[in-house]
Backbone bond lengths (Angstrom), bond angles and torsions (degrees), N, CA, C in turn:
res aa  C-N    CA-C-N  psi(-1)  N-CA   C-N-CA  omega(-1)  CA-C   N-CA-C  phi
1 M - - - 1.451 - - 1.528 108.42 -
2 D 1.304 117.26 129.48 1.459 122.07 -177.72 1.533 109.20 -94.41
3 F 1.346 116.89 100.10 1.459 122.12 -177.36 1.522 112.20 -67.65
4 R 1.325 116.70 -26.56 1.454 119.36 179.39 1.524 110.49 -65.59
5 R 1.317 116.80 -41.47 1.466 120.24 177.82 1.526 110.96 -66.86
6 I 1.320 116.28 -39.13 1.468 119.49 178.40 1.525 110.10 -63.94
7 G 1.328 116.82 -44.25 1.465 120.89 178.29 1.516 111.93 -61.77
8 S 1.329 116.49 -42.89 1.470 120.61 178.56 1.520 110.62 -64.94
9 A 1.335 116.20 -40.70 1.469 119.92 178.91 1.529 110.75 -63.22
10 L 1.337 117.12 -40.79 1.457 120.22 177.97 1.522 111.56 -65.37
11 L 1.335 117.06 -40.35 1.465 120.14 176.72 1.524 111.24 -62.05
12 L 1.329 116.98 -44.34 1.464 120.13 177.73 1.516 111.48 -64.18
13 T 1.326 116.84 -39.48 1.463 120.43 177.96 1.523 110.48 -62.78
14 G 1.328 116.94 -43.85 1.460 120.67 177.61 1.513 112.16 -60.72
15 A 1.323 116.41 -43.45 1.466 120.59 178.53 1.525 110.62 -63.94
16 A 1.338 116.90 -40.18 1.470 120.14 178.80 1.517 110.78 -65.90
17 L 1.329 117.98 -41.90 1.469 120.53 177.72 1.511 110.92 -61.02
18 L 1.310 116.83 -42.04 1.457 120.59 178.67 1.524 111.04 -63.56
19 A 1.319 117.17 -42.88 1.471 120.83 179.18 1.525 111.28 -64.79
20 L 1.321 117.15 -38.32 1.467 120.37 -179.84 1.518 112.12 -75.44
21 A 1.309 118.00 -29.00 1.462 121.41 -177.62 1.518 112.08 -77.70
22 T 1.301 119.23 -24.42 1.461 122.67 -175.91 1.526 112.97 -55.97
23 P 1.345 121.62 -45.81 1.456 119.42 178.66 1.523 113.32 -61.29
24 A 1.308 118.78 -26.43 1.461 121.22 -179.59 1.521 111.96 -67.33
25 F 1.331 117.84 -20.16 1.455 120.64 -179.02 1.531 111.86 -85.29
26 A 1.302 118.39 -9.88 1.455 122.32 -176.71 1.521 110.71 -92.14
27 H 1.324 117.03 59.87 1.455 120.78 -179.18 1.519 111.09 -74.88
28 T 1.301 114.68 149.36 1.458 121.98 176.83 1.525 109.25 -69.62
29 S 1.327 116.48 141.69 1.462 121.02 178.79 1.525 109.58 -141.76
30 L 1.330 115.22 163.21 1.459 121.18 177.23 1.525 108.80 -74.51
31 K 1.338 116.80 124.51 1.467 121.32 178.39 1.524 110.95 -91.66
32 S 1.339 116.80 -41.24 1.463 120.54 -178.95 1.518 109.15 -160.43
33 S 1.324 114.56 166.89 1.463 120.07 177.17 1.512 109.58 -148.68
34 S 1.316 115.13 159.22 1.450 121.76 173.26 1.520 106.72 -138.39
35 P 1.327 118.99 111.17 1.448 126.59 6.79 1.530 111.94 -70.17
36 G 1.322 115.06 154.00 1.459 121.00 -179.52 1.520 111.42 -88.64
37 E 1.329 115.56 166.92 1.465 122.23 177.77 1.521 109.82 -57.62
38 G 1.339 117.20 124.29 1.457 122.55 178.00 1.517 114.96 78.49
39 A 1.321 118.33 5.42 1.464 121.33 -178.19 1.519 110.91 -65.76
40 V 1.323 116.07 147.08 1.462 122.90 172.64 1.526 105.64 -115.74
41 L 1.323 115.68 108.81 1.464 120.81 -175.63 1.521 110.74 -87.97
42 G 1.323 116.43 128.91 1.455 122.57 177.54 1.518 112.49 -91.05
43 A 1.312 117.63 -4.28 1.464 122.93 178.15 1.523 107.93 -151.26
44 V 1.319 115.06 160.19 1.458 120.07 -179.98 1.528 109.12 -76.45
45 P 1.330 118.13 127.86 1.471 119.66 178.83 1.533 110.45 -74.46
46 S 1.306 115.71 151.17 1.470 119.84 177.35 1.517 111.44 -83.82
47 E 1.343 116.48 -17.36 1.460 120.67 179.46 1.523 110.26 -155.63
48 V 1.323 114.14 160.74 1.460 122.85 174.28 1.523 105.69 -109.24
49 V 1.342 117.32 133.80 1.456 121.38 -177.22 1.533 109.64 -127.20
50 L 1.331 116.44 128.73 1.457 123.20 175.36 1.525 107.48 -119.52
51 T 1.314 117.97 125.90 1.459 121.97 -179.78 1.528 108.82 -112.59
52 F 1.340 116.44 121.01 1.454 122.74 -178.31 1.519 110.44 -106.90
53 S 1.320 116.79 162.01 1.462 122.34 -177.44 1.527 112.61 -78.12
54 G 1.316 117.59 -5.24 1.462 121.46 178.28 1.514 110.05 -157.58
55 P 1.322 116.76 175.78 1.462 120.94 -179.53 1.530 111.78 -63.08
56 V 1.331 115.96 142.03 1.460 122.01 178.97 1.526 109.76 -139.35
57 S 1.328 114.81 162.16 1.457 120.93 167.64 1.521 106.73 -118.31
58 V 1.316 117.24 141.74 1.456 122.44 -173.06 1.519 110.58 -88.49
59 E 1.325 115.08 131.30 1.460 120.67 171.00 1.527 109.27 -100.98
60 T 1.334 117.78 -52.86 1.466 121.15 175.65 1.521 110.69 -149.67
61 V 1.332 114.96 146.42 1.460 123.75 169.33 1.521 104.52 -140.48
62 S 1.342 116.54 126.26 1.465 118.24 -177.95 1.523 110.87 -150.60
63 V 1.332 114.02 156.47 1.456 123.51 170.53 1.524 104.40 -132.51
64 A 1.326 116.94 119.86 1.469 120.60 -177.79 1.527 109.87 -58.16
65 G 1.333 117.06 130.37 1.459 122.01 -179.84 1.514 113.96 86.50
66 W 1.313 117.80 -2.60 1.460 121.66 178.45 1.517 109.23 -114.17
67 E 1.313 115.30 152.03 1.463 120.23 173.05 1.529 107.16 -108.40
68 L 1.331 114.41 121.24 1.467 120.36 -179.45 1.517 109.40 -110.26
69 G 1.322 116.47 151.57 1.455 121.87 177.29 1.518 111.15 -83.47
70 A 1.320 115.65 -166.09 1.464 121.90 -179.63 1.524 109.88 -74.95
71 A 1.317 115.26 136.85 1.465 121.56 -178.99 1.516 110.91 -76.84
72 G 1.319 115.58 142.12 1.453 122.41 172.92 1.522 108.56 -116.73
73 V 1.332 117.35 144.97 1.463 121.37 -178.03 1.519 109.26 -128.95
74 S 1.341 115.81 134.30 1.450 121.56 175.88 1.515 108.77 -149.07
75 D 1.344 116.52 116.56 1.473 122.20 177.01 1.530 113.34 51.10
76 G 1.306 118.28 45.19 1.457 121.55 177.32 1.511 114.50 81.79
77 V 1.324 118.17 4.52 1.462 121.94 177.49 1.525 108.29 -107.64
78 V 1.340 115.52 118.88 1.458 121.97 179.36 1.519 107.79 -101.25
79 T 1.329 116.81 124.41 1.454 122.25 179.90 1.526 108.33 -120.88
80 V 1.342 116.08 126.94 1.458 121.35 -178.74 1.520 108.38 -127.88
81 P 1.357 118.45 119.28 1.464 119.87 178.97 1.536 111.74 -69.43
82 V 1.321 115.39 142.05 1.461 121.54 177.25 1.525 107.19 -93.27
83 Q 1.349 116.51 125.60 1.459 120.47 -178.86 1.523 111.85 -100.35
84 T 1.319 118.55 -50.22 1.464 121.97 173.95 1.524 108.43 -140.89
85 V 1.331 115.32 154.28 1.463 120.30 -177.87 1.518 110.34 -130.11
86 G 1.321 115.40 167.22 1.460 121.24 176.36 1.520 110.53 -86.81
87 N 1.322 115.96 -170.55 1.462 121.99 179.62 1.519 110.88 -73.84
88 A 1.322 115.74 173.93 1.459 121.10 176.79 1.524 108.82 -58.16
89 G 1.328 116.59 143.00 1.455 120.51 179.28 1.512 112.03 154.75
90 D 1.325 114.95 -171.06 1.462 121.84 -179.72 1.524 110.38 -85.65
91 Y 1.339 115.99 138.44 1.463 121.52 -179.63 1.522 110.26 -135.23
92 E 1.317 113.59 163.82 1.453 120.61 179.12 1.531 108.59 -135.38
93 L 1.304 115.29 118.75 1.463 122.37 175.62 1.524 106.92 -85.69
94 S 1.316 117.63 119.45 1.469 122.02 179.58 1.518 108.65 -110.35
95 Y 1.323 115.75 142.02 1.455 119.33 178.47 1.511 111.15 -142.00
96 R 1.318 114.46 153.67 1.466 122.37 171.74 1.523 105.60 -144.10
97 V 1.324 114.98 117.82 1.456 121.63 178.43 1.516 107.97 -128.28
98 K 1.308 115.66 166.58 1.460 120.66 177.41 1.521 107.67 -123.20
99 S 1.343 115.34 129.49 1.460 120.23 179.16 1.525 109.70 -79.72
100 D 1.326 116.36 169.95 1.463 121.31 -179.40 1.524 112.45 -60.32
101 D 1.355 117.36 -28.95 1.458 119.56 -179.99 1.528 112.37 -83.83
102 G 1.346 117.36 4.79 1.455 121.78 174.46 1.513 115.18 92.70
103 H 1.318 118.51 -4.22 1.462 120.81 -179.29 1.526 110.25 -76.83
104 A 1.323 115.11 135.35 1.457 120.64 174.74 1.522 108.64 -80.68
105 I 1.320 116.41 135.93 1.458 122.48 178.88 1.516 106.28 -121.88
106 T 1.324 116.28 118.95 1.453 120.75 179.31 1.514 108.97 -121.24
107 G 1.312 115.94 154.37 1.450 119.29 177.57 1.503 112.05 -173.22
108 K 1.317 114.08 173.42 1.461 121.65 179.81 1.516 107.72 -138.16
109 V 1.321 115.25 142.97 1.455 122.18 176.96 1.526 106.53 -125.73
110 K 1.327 116.63 117.78 1.466 121.18 -179.25 1.522 109.47 -92.27
111 F 1.345 114.94 137.12 1.456 120.62 178.17 1.516 108.34 -151.13
112 K 1.332 116.56 174.59 1.460 121.17 -178.84 1.517 109.47 -130.30
113 L 1.318 115.56 136.20 1.462 121.92 173.09 1.524 105.58 -97.95
114 A 1.335 117.24 117.32 1.460 122.21 -172.25 1.521 113.47 -88.07
115 V 1.320 117.96 -10.00 1.471 120.94 -177.94 1.521 109.73 -123.60
116 S 1.339 115.57 151.34 1.459 119.29 172.40 1.519 106.73 -83.80
117 P 1.316 116.85 118.07 1.465 120.68 -173.63 1.513 113.07 -82.38
118 S 1.342 114.05 166.56 1.454 120.00 168.63 1.526 106.33 -77.07
119 V 1.305 118.11 -175.32 1.459 121.53 -175.76 1.516 112.07 -64.01
120 T 1.316 118.29 -37.06 1.463 120.89 -178.88 1.525 109.91 -123.79
121 P 1.307 117.42 150.82 1.463 120.35 178.89 1.522 111.54 -72.53
122 S 1.309 114.88 155.67 1.452 120.59 177.44 1.523 109.99 -74.06
123 P 1.360 117.83 128.34 1.461 118.57 179.63 1.520 112.61 -68.93
124 S 1.338 118.06 -15.94 1.460 120.01 -179.83 1.525 112.32 -80.76
125 V 1.323 118.02 -12.85 1.460 121.24 179.83 1.519 109.08 -78.26
126 T 1.325 115.78 129.21 1.463 120.26 178.79 1.512 109.07 -109.47
127 P 1.327 117.56 156.43 1.456 120.09 -178.99 1.521 114.71 -77.92
128 S 1.317 117.37 -2.53 1.460 118.40 -179.33 1.529 110.22 -76.20
129 V 1.303 116.10 160.60 1.451 121.73 -178.01 1.518 108.84 -78.81
130 S 1.346 116.36 121.78 1.459 120.87 174.32 1.520 107.62 -155.00
131 A 1.316 116.82 160.86 1.454 120.98 -176.59 1.523 111.68 -64.92
132 S 1.310 118.77 -30.39 1.459 120.75 -177.18 1.524 113.12 -78.07
133 T 1.314 118.35 -23.25 1.462 119.07 -176.30 1.516 114.42 -110.22
134 V 1.313 118.74 -19.17 1.455 119.93 -173.70 1.525 110.16 -136.87
135 V 1.319 116.19 130.72 1.444 120.43 174.37 1.520 109.40 -72.51
136 E 1.338 116.16 -47.51 1.457 122.02 178.17 1.514 107.93 -153.48
137 E 1.307 117.63 133.66 1.459 120.87 176.79 1.516 108.60 -135.85
138 V 1.315 115.11 130.00 1.453 121.83 179.29 1.516 107.76 -112.34
139 P 1.355 119.34 121.81 1.456 119.81 -179.48 1.529 111.36 -65.11
140 V 1.322 115.25 150.76 1.455 121.41 -179.98 1.510 108.92 -89.90
141 S 1.326 116.37 129.02 1.454 119.48 173.57 1.515 108.12 -88.17
142 S 1.326 116.49 167.44 1.459 119.34 -179.23 1.514 112.03 -66.37
143 A 1.332 118.54 -17.87 1.457 120.69 -179.95 1.526 111.77 -88.58
144 A 1.338 118.68 -17.04 1.458 121.33 -174.30 1.522 114.21 -70.26
145 P 1.324 119.90 -47.67 1.458 117.24 -177.16 1.520 111.68 -74.57
146 E 1.331 113.89 154.09 1.454 118.31 174.57 1.516 107.07 -73.76
147 R 1.326 116.38 122.93 1.456 120.61 -177.82 1.511 108.63 -124.63
148 Q 1.326 115.13 128.28 1.450 119.15 -179.15 1.508 108.78 -134.21
149 A 1.314 117.09 125.29 1.459 121.20 174.25 1.513 106.94 -87.99
150 D 1.315 116.54 127.82 1.451 121.39 -177.22 1.523 108.52 -97.68
151 A 1.350 116.64 101.30 1.465 121.45 -175.33 1.513 112.07 -63.23
152 A 1.323 117.78 -32.42 1.455 120.12 -178.76 1.522 110.74 -65.39
153 E 1.332 116.93 -35.03 1.449 119.94 -178.69 1.519 112.94 -90.07
154 S 1.309 118.05 -8.30 1.458 120.04 -176.26 1.518 112.27 -89.56
155 G 1.302 117.25 13.76 1.449 119.83 178.00 1.517 112.58 88.26
156 G 1.321 118.21 12.82 1.456 121.04 175.67 1.515 114.18 75.75
157 G 1.325 119.43 19.65 1.460 121.79 178.83 1.514 111.20 -64.61
158 L 1.329 115.73 155.93 1.460 120.80 179.71 1.514 110.47 -74.44
159 P 1.328 117.58 140.73 1.470 120.10 175.70 1.527 110.34 -64.83
160 G 1.311 116.28 155.92 1.458 122.32 -177.34 1.516 113.79 -59.19
161 W 1.336 117.91 -36.29 1.463 119.70 -177.31 1.522 111.42 -65.21
162 I 1.333 117.91 -29.66 1.465 120.25 177.25 1.523 110.19 -68.56
163 W 1.336 117.05 -40.21 1.471 120.71 177.25 1.518 110.50 -61.76
164 I 1.317 116.13 -41.28 1.466 119.69 178.90 1.526 109.84 -63.49
165 L 1.320 116.52 -46.53 1.458 121.16 -179.93 1.531 111.22 -60.47
166 L 1.332 117.07 -44.19 1.465 120.67 178.49 1.529 111.53 -62.89
167 T 1.315 116.08 -42.60 1.458 120.47 -179.73 1.524 111.07 -64.43
168 V 1.322 116.88 -48.71 1.466 120.32 179.59 1.525 109.90 -61.18
169 G 1.328 117.23 -42.54 1.465 120.63 178.42 1.513 112.62 -60.21
170 A 1.337 116.47 -44.81 1.466 120.13 179.90 1.521 111.11 -64.21
171 V 1.320 117.37 -40.35 1.466 120.53 179.14 1.525 110.48 -66.43
172 V 1.327 117.36 -43.04 1.464 120.58 179.53 1.525 110.65 -62.76
173 V 1.323 117.50 -45.19 1.466 120.75 178.62 1.528 109.79 -60.98
174 G 1.319 116.82 -42.98 1.459 120.32 178.50 1.514 112.33 -61.02
175 L 1.321 117.13 -42.29 1.458 120.76 179.33 1.531 111.49 -67.40
176 V 1.319 117.14 -39.36 1.467 120.58 178.65 1.521 110.07 -64.17
177 V 1.334 117.12 -46.93 1.471 120.64 179.40 1.517 110.27 -60.74
178 R 1.315 117.10 -42.26 1.465 120.94 179.51 1.527 110.97 -62.49
179 R 1.325 116.48 -42.08 1.468 120.89 179.78 1.533 110.72 -66.39
180 V 1.331 116.66 -40.48 1.469 120.39 178.64 1.524 109.95 -63.43
181 V 1.319 117.28 -42.53 1.464 120.88 179.48 1.522 110.14 -62.72
182 R 1.321 117.46 -45.16 1.469 120.64 179.31 1.521 111.17 -64.22
183 A 1.318 117.69 -39.74 1.466 121.57 -179.96 1.515 110.67 -66.56
184 S 1.345 117.35 -37.57 1.466 119.76 179.85 1.537 110.72 -70.45
185 R 1.313 118.05 -31.32 1.470 121.35 176.91 1.521 110.31 -68.94
186 V 1.336 116.53 -43.70 1.453 120.44 -178.42 1.518 109.65 -68.64
187 G 1.324 118.18 -42.74 1.453 122.06 -179.24 1.531 111.96 -74.19
188 G 1.323 117.50 -29.88 1.464 121.45 -177.32 1.514 113.24 -86.50
189 S 1.321 119.35 -13.95 1.453 121.92 -178.13 1.479 112.75 -82.01
């Protein structure tokens, strides 16, 4: 039995596992939203916008006490028209989308509506940050929203940490076998 070939094969296998596992770590995440996390809105927005780092399909987008229209998606940007809103107060925008790799992404964005609105939002109000529409808006970082990958819905794929563990294990075994082979050559010569 040629232990050198076995060790080399294990090293190559470890390298291949590492190369294949790398795309699994590039999960889609929320880059920004309007309204943003902690924003205090001085006017009712005409739409809610969620911008993701990759393409998504929408499962749900909601704000308790608000009526939202049908969501539209383009290049990872989810746009949902606001039809009616509640009174001034604290709100939470909840979303659940699915990335192209099948992972469910859920999160919440907390914001405050500082004015009591009329029945419908003004169509002239845009979701962008400006002095006329927003008292204060803080952009959402990818770490701010609650994000959960749902393994049951992702097709049962292995979590990334298992791939790392398998790769490290294969490399360690390969190095040990290689060292044993070299030691037996030196001791046997």
